[in-house]
C-alpha positions in Angstrom: 80.0 81.2 43.3 79.9 79.5 46.7 76.7 78.9 48.7 76.1 77.7 52.2 73.3 75.1 51.9 72.5 75.5 55.6 71.4 79.1 54.9 69.6 78.2 51.7 67.7 75.3 53.4 67.0 77.0 56.7 65.7 80.1 55.0 63.2 78.2 52.9 59.5 77.9 53.4 57.8 74.4 53.5 57.6 73.1 50.0 56.2 70.0 48.3 59.6 68.3 48.6 59.7 69.1 52.4 56.4 67.4 52.8 57.3 64.4 50.6 60.3 63.7 52.8 58.5 64.3 56.1 55.5 62.1 55.1 57.6 59.3 53.8 59.9 59.3 56.8 56.7 59.4 58.9 55.4 56.4 57.1 58.6 54.5 57.9 58.2 55.6 61.6 54.6 54.4 61.6 55.4 51.0 60.3 58.4 50.7 62.6 56.0 51.4 65.5 53.6 48.7 64.3 56.4 46.1 64.0 57.8 47.0 67.4 54.4 46.6 69.1 53.0 43.6 67.2 54.6 41.1 69.5 52.9 42.7 72.5 49.5 42.3 70.9 50.4 38.7 70.0 51.9 37.6 73.3 48.6 36.5 75.1 47.5 34.5 72.1 50.9 32.9 71.5 51.1 31.9 75.2 47.7 30.3 75.0 48.4 28.6 71.7 51.7 27.1 72.9 50.4 26.4 76.5 53.0 28.5 78.3 53.0 31.3 80.9 53.2 34.7 79.2 56.2 35.6 81.4 58.1 32.7 79.9 58.0 34.5 76.5 60.2 37.3 77.9 63.1 36.4 75.7 60.9 36.5 72.6 59.3 39.8 73.4 62.7 41.4 74.0 64.3 39.7 70.9 63.4 42.7 68.6 64.8 45.1 71.1 68.0 43.2 71.3 68.3 43.4 67.5 67.4 47.1 67.6 70.1 47.8 70.2 72.9 46.0 68.2 71.8 47.5 64.9 71.4 51.1 66.2 75.0 50.9 67.5 76.6 49.1 64.5 74.4 49.4 61.4 72.7 52.8 61.9 75.9 54.9 61.8 76.5 53.6 58.3 74.1 56.3 57.3 76.8 58.8 58.0 79.1 57.0 55.5 76.8 55.6 52.7 73.8 57.9 53.0 70.6 57.9 55.0 68.5 56.8 52.0 70.4 53.7 51.1 70.6 52.4 54.7 66.9 53.2 55.2 65.7 51.3 52.1 67.8 48.2 52.9 66.9 48.0 56.5 63.2 48.6 55.9 63.1 45.7 53.5 64.6 43.5 56.2 61.8 44.6 58.6 59.1 43.7 56.1 60.5 40.2 55.3 61.3 39.3 58.9 57.9 40.4 60.1 56.2 38.3 57.4 58.4 35.3 58.2 57.5 35.5 61.9 54.0 34.3 61.0 55.5 30.9 59.9 57.2 30.2 63.3 56.3 26.9 64.9 58.7 27.0 67.9 59.9 29.6 70.4 63.4 29.5 68.9 62.1 30.3 65.3 60.0 33.2 66.6 63.0 34.5 68.5 65.2 34.5 65.4 62.6 36.3 63.2 61.9 38.9 65.9 65.7 39.4 66.3 66.1 40.0 62.5 63.1 42.4 62.6 64.9 44.4 65.3 68.1 44.6 63.3 66.2 46.2 60.5 64.3 48.5 62.8 67.5 49.6 64.6 68.9 51.0 61.3 65.7 52.3 59.6 64.3 54.5 62.4 67.5 56.6 63.2 68.1 57.3 59.6 64.5 58.2 58.9 64.6 60.7 61.8 68.0 62.0 60.7 66.8 62.5 57.1 63.6 64.2 58.2 65.6 66.5 60.5 68.0 67.5 57.8 65.3 68.5 55.4 63.2 70.4 58.0 63.9 74.2 58.1 65.6 75.3 61.3 62.7 77.5 62.5 60.3 74.6 62.6 62.7 71.6 62.9 61.9 70.8 66.5 58.1 70.6 66.0 58.4 68.8 62.6 60.8 66.1 63.8 58.6 65.6 66.9 55.5 65.2 64.7 57.4 62.8 62.4 58.3 60.7 65.4 54.6 60.6 66.4 54.3 58.0 63.6 56.0 55.5 65.9 53.3 55.9 68.6 50.5 55.9 66.0 51.9 52.7 64.5 52.0 51.1 67.9 48.5 52.2 68.8 47.2 50.9 65.4 48.8 47.5 66.2 46.7 47.3 69.4 43.5 48.6 67.9 43.5 46.3 64.8 44.7 43.2 66.9 41.2 42.0 68.1 39.6 41.7 64.6 42.9 40.2 63.1 43.1 37.7 66.0 39.4 36.7 65.3 40.2 36.4 61.6 43.5 34.4 61.7 44.9 34.2 65.2 48.3 35.7 66.2 49.8 34.8 62.8 47.5 37.2 61.1 49.1 40.1 63.1 52.5 39.3 61.6 51.2 38.6 58.1 49.4 42.0 58.0 52.4 43.9 59.3 54.9 42.2 56.9 52.7 42.7 53.8 52.0 46.4 54.6 55.7 47.1 55.2 56.7 45.5 51.9 54.0 47.4 50.0 55.1 50.7 51.7 58.7 50.0 50.8 58.1 51.0 47.1 57.0 54.6 47.9 60.2 55.0 50.0 62.3 55.0 46.8 60.8 58.5 46.2 62.9 59.8 49.1 65.9 62.0 48.1 69.3 61.6 49.8 70.2 64.1 52.5 71.3 67.4 50.9 73.7 68.0 53.7 75.2 64.6 53.2 75.5 65.0 49.5 77.3 68.4 49.9 79.6 67.2 52.6 80.6 64.2 50.3 81.0 66.6 47.4 78.5 64.8 45.1 77.1 66.3 41.9 76.6 70.1 42.2 73.8 70.0 39.7 71.9 67.3 41.6 72.3 69.4 44.8 71.3 72.6 43.0 68.1 71.0 41.5 67.1 69.8 44.9 67.7 73.2 46.4 65.5 74.8 43.8 62.6 72.6 45.0 63.2 73.6 48.6 63.9 77.3 48.1 61.8 79.1 45.5 64.2 82.1 45.5 67.2 80.1 44.4 68.1 79.1 40.8 70.9 76.7 40.0 73.6 77.7 37.5 76.7 75.8 36.4 79.7 76.7 38.5 77.8 77.0 41.7 79.7 75.4 44.6 78.0 74.3 47.8 79.4 74.0 51.3 78.3 73.0 54.8 79.7 74.4 58.1 81.2 71.0 59.0 82.7 68.3 56.8 82.2 64.6 57.2 85.4 62.7 58.1 85.9 59.2 56.9 87.4 58.4 60.4 84.4 59.9 62.3 83.4 57.8 65.3 81.3 57.9 68.4 84.3 59.5 70.3 83.2 62.8 68.8 80.0 62.6 70.9 82.2 62.3 74.0 84.4 65.3 73.4 84.6 67.7 76.4 82.0 70.0 74.9 79.4 67.3 74.1 80.1 64.6 76.7 78.0 65.9 79.6 74.9 66.4 77.3 75.6 63.1 75.6 75.8 61.1 78.8 72.7 62.7 80.3 70.8 62.1 77.0 71.9 58.5 77.1 70.6 58.1 80.7 67.2 59.5 79.9 67.0 57.3 76.7 67.9 54.3 78.8 65.3 54.9 81.5 62.5 56.2 79.2 62.8 53.4 76.7 62.9 50.8 79.5 59.6 52.3 80.8 58.2 52.5 77.3 58.9 48.9 76.3 57.8 47.6 79.7 54.4 49.2 79.3 54.1 48.5 75.5 55.1 44.9 75.9 53.2 43.8 79.0 50.3 46.2 79.6 47.8 44.3 77.6 48.9 41.0 79.1 48.8 42.5 82.7 45.3 43.9 82.2 44.2 40.5 80.7 45.7 38.7 83.7 44.0 41.1 86.0 40.6 40.2 84.7 39.9 42.2 81.5 38.8 40.2 78.5 41.6 40.0 75.9 39.9 42.3 73.3 39.2 45.0 75.9 42.7 44.6 77.4 44.2 45.2 73.9 42.1 48.3 73.2 42.8 49.7 76.7 46.5 49.1 76.4 46.4 50.8 73.0 45.5 54.0 74.8 49.1 54.1 76.1 50.2 54.5 72.5 47.4 57.0 71.7 48.6 59.0 74.7 52.0 59.0 73.0 50.4 60.4 69.7 48.6 63.2 71.6 51.5 63.8 73.8 53.9 63.9 70.8 51.8 66.7 69.2 51.2 68.5 72.4 54.8 68.3 73.6 56.1 69.4 70.2 53.9 72.6 70.4 54.9 73.3 74.0 58.6 72.7 73.2 58.5 75.3 70.5 57.2 77.8 73.1 59.0 76.8 76.3 62.0 74.7 75.2 62.3 70.9 75.5 63.9 70.6 78.9 61.3 72.4 81.1 58.4 70.7 79.2 59.9 67.3 79.6 60.7 67.7 83.3 57.1 68.8 84.1 55.7 66.0 81.9 57.8 63.3 83.7 56.6 64.6 87.1 53.0 64.4 86.1 53.5 60.9 84.8 54.9 59.7 88.1 51.7 60.9 89.7 49.6 58.9 87.2 51.7 55.8 87.9 51.1 56.2 91.6 47.3 56.2 91.0 47.5 53.2 88.6 49.2 51.3 91.4 46.0 51.5 93.5 44.2 49.0 91.2 41.8 51.4 89.5 38.5 49.6 88.7 36.7 52.4 87.0 37.2 51.9 83.3 37.0 55.6 82.4 39.5 56.5 85.0 41.7 53.6 84.0 41.8 54.8 80.4 42.4 58.4 81.4 45.4 57.4 83.6 46.9 55.2 80.9 46.5 58.1 78.4 48.4 60.4 80.8 51.1 57.8 81.3 51.4 57.3 77.5 51.6 61.1 77.1 54.5 61.3 79.5 56.5 58.1 78.6 55.6 57.5 74.9 55.1 61.2 74.1 58.3 61.9 76.0 60.2 59.5 73.7 58.9 61.3 70.7 60.2 64.5 72.2 63.6 62.9 73.1 63.9 61.6 69.5 63.5 65.2 68.3 66.1 66.4 70.8 68.6 63.8 69.7 68.0 64.4 66.0 68.6 68.2 66.4 71.3 68.2 69.1 74.2 67.1 67.0 75.8 68.6 63.8 75.3 66.9 60.4 78.5 64.8 60.5 77.4 63.2 63.8 73.6 63.2 63.4 72.9 59.6 62.4 75.6 58.4 64.8 74.2 60.6 67.6 70.6 59.4 67.1 71.7 55.8 66.6 73.8 55.7 69.7 71.2 57.4 71.9 68.6 54.9 70.7 71.2 52.1 70.9 72.1 52.9 74.5 68.4 53.4 75.3 67.6 49.9 73.8 69.6 48.3 76.6 67.0 49.9 78.9 64.3 48.6 76.5 65.7 45.1 76.9 66.1 45.3 80.7 62.6 46.8 81.3 60.3 44.3 79.7 62.6 41.3 80.6 62.7 42.3 84.3 58.9 42.8 84.2 58.4 39.4 82.6 60.6 37.8 85.3 58.6 39.6 88.1 55.4 38.5 86.4 56.5 34.9 86.3 57.3 35.3 90.1 53.8 36.5 90.7 54.2 40.3 91.2 51.0 42.3 91.6 50.0 44.7 88.9 50.0 47.7 91.3 53.5 47.0 92.6 54.8 47.0 89.0 53.4 50.5 88.4 54.8 51.8 91.7 58.3 50.5 90.8 58.1 52.5 87.5 57.8 55.7 89.5 61.5 55.7 90.4 63.0 55.8 86.8 60.3 58.3 85.8 61.4 60.8 88.5 65.1 60.2 87.6 64.2 61.2 84.0 62.7 64.5 85.3 65.9 65.3 87.1 68.2 64.2 84.3 66.4 66.4 81.7 66.7 69.4 83.9 70.5 68.7 84.3 70.7 68.2 80.5 69.5 71.8 80.0 72.3 73.0 82.3 74.9 70.8 80.5 73.9 72.3 77.1 73.9 75.9 78.4 77.4 75.4 80.0 78.9 73.9 76.8 79.1 77.4 75.3 78.2 77.4 71.6 75.1 75.1 71.1 76.0 71.8 69.4 72.8 71.8 67.3 69.8 73.7 66.2 67.6 72.4 69.1 69.6 74.4 71.5 69.8 77.6 69.4 66.1 77.7 68.4 64.4 76.8 71.7 63.4 79.9 73.7 64.3 78.3 77.0 67.6 76.8 75.9 
C-alpha cells in the first residue's frame, strides 16, 4: 500500500515528536544567535584592552558573517544530499569549539580566524535547523511555528547583550566566548535526539519501517505495517543545484527574496554589531549601552511572535511591508539624538521589531517557499546572499565610524534600505501570485497570498 507522507504529516496534530524537533531546532537557533552577537558585546572591551579604535575591529566583527556567507552557499546545501541532521550536528560542534577557542586569542589575526570558523559552522547549522523544523511542522501551522522557531535567534542575541555586563565584570571579554562555547558544546549532546527529516528519508528511499515508526509518532491515526510504501510529491535529484531556484516560475520570487535578505541582514548586522558601541561612544556607560542595545534583539523576539501571529491572519507580504514602513519612521526619530532613556528604549524596540523580527519572518518565508528538494538549498542561498549584505552593512558602518560619522546620520542612512525592503516585499507578493501554482506551503496557506 502506498502513502503520501505529505498528507499523513500535514493532517497530523502537534505531538511530542513535533515539539521535540521544534524545541531542539529552537535551541540550535538560540545558541546560533548568541554566537553571532557575542562579538558585538565584546567589541568595546576588546578595543579598550588592545588600545585600538572600535572601528578598526571592523574586519573581526564581520569575520563570522563572512564565514556564514561562504558556508551558507557551499556547506549548507549538503543537507539536501546527506541529510539535515548530520550537517546540523557537525556544524554545531564547529560553532562550539571555535567560540571557545576565540577566548584564547592574543592578536587580531587569531581572533579573526576563530570568528571566521565560527561563522562557517553557523552558516550550515542555522539553515538546516530551520529546514528540519519546517519539514516536521504541520502545514496549517507551519508559518507560525517556523517563525517562532526562528525567534530563538533573536532571543539568543538578546541574551548575549543582557549577560554581557556581569560576565565582563567576572572575566573580561574572554568570559563571553568561554560561556558561549561551553554552553554550545553542552547543548550539542541533546541535539542527537533529533530525527532526520521524514521527507528527506522518503525521497532518498530509506528504510520504510523507520519512516513508518516516525509517522506513527506524528499521526496517531496511522499504524505502520510491512509492505507500506511512502512517497513525496517531488523527488530529490542527485544533480539538483541552485539553478532550480532560478527557473522561470521561481526566479522573480527568488531574486526579490534575495534582495530583501541582502538589505535586511545588512541592517540587522549593522545594528547588532555597532549599536552598543555607538551608544557607548555617544556617552552611555558600557553596561547601560549593552543593556539598551539588547532591546534591539528583544524587539526581534517580540516582533517575531507578533509578526508570526499577524502573518497567519493577513499573510506575510502585507504584514512585512507595513512593518518596514513603521521601522523607517522609528529610524528617523532615532536620528534626532533622542536623550530621553525611555523613548530611546522604545524606539530601539520598534526598530528591533521591524528589522530583527522582520528577519524572523523572512526566515519563515524562505523555509516554506520552496519544495522539499530545494528547501535547504533555498534557505541556504537566501541566507548566503543576505550575508553579503550582513558583511557590507557593519563593515561600511565601521568605516564611517572611523571617519567620524555622527550617530544620527547613521540612523538616517538606514532609512533608505528599510523603505526598499517595504517595496520589495510588496513586489514579492505579486511575483508569487503571478507564478501560478504556489511553489511552497507559505503561499498556499496564507490568506493574503
